[in-house]
N, C-alpha and C positions, 0 to 999 in steps of 0.2 A: 637199207633194205627197204621193200616195199612189203606192206602188209593189207591183205584185201580182207574186208569182212562184208556182210550184207549192206551195211548202213553206208560205209566211206572205204576211203584207202588211205593209210598211214604209210607216209616216209617217215623212217628212223635210222639215225647212224646207229649201228652197236658194234661192238666188240665179238668176239665169238660167243654165241649163248648156245645153251641147248633149248632145246623145242619146251621143255617142260619148266624152265625157269622163264621162259618170253611168257609163256600162257599163265603160269604163276603170278609171277613176280612183277612183271612190266604190265600185262594186260590185266592182271586180278582178275582171270576165268580160273573156271574149276576144269583140270584137263581131262575128267573123266567125261564133258559134256561137250567136246569139240573133238573136229578133225583138222589137221593140220596138213596141207596138201602143197606140194613142191608145184609151182605153176610152169616153170620151167620144162620139166620131166613128168607133170601129171601123175604124181605117184604121191600116196600117203606118206608122212614122214613118222618115225617112232619117236618116243619123247627122249629118249638119249641121243639125237642127231644133233650135231654141233653147226647152229646155222652160222652164215658169213653174211657182212655188209651188202655183197652183191646178190643174196639170194631175194626172190620174190617170191611170197606164200598168201595162200587163201586160209582163212578161218571158216570153218561151218559148224554152225551149231548141230549136235546131235539129238534128235527126237526119237524117244522111247513110247512107246504106249504097250497097254497091258490086256 
């Protein structure tokens, strides 16, 4: 799997994992602060979507102001 962030691209072999588990457990990010985008289909992935090793995703930080 390829994971693109603003700073770098990470290639990691994974078993099937949900978006939420990848964000919280592997990347140690708050799932409320990021969007996960499927780069092949250019769509936002829901937290329960099951990622596969052949997926390529982009992690974007969400910024909110008041």
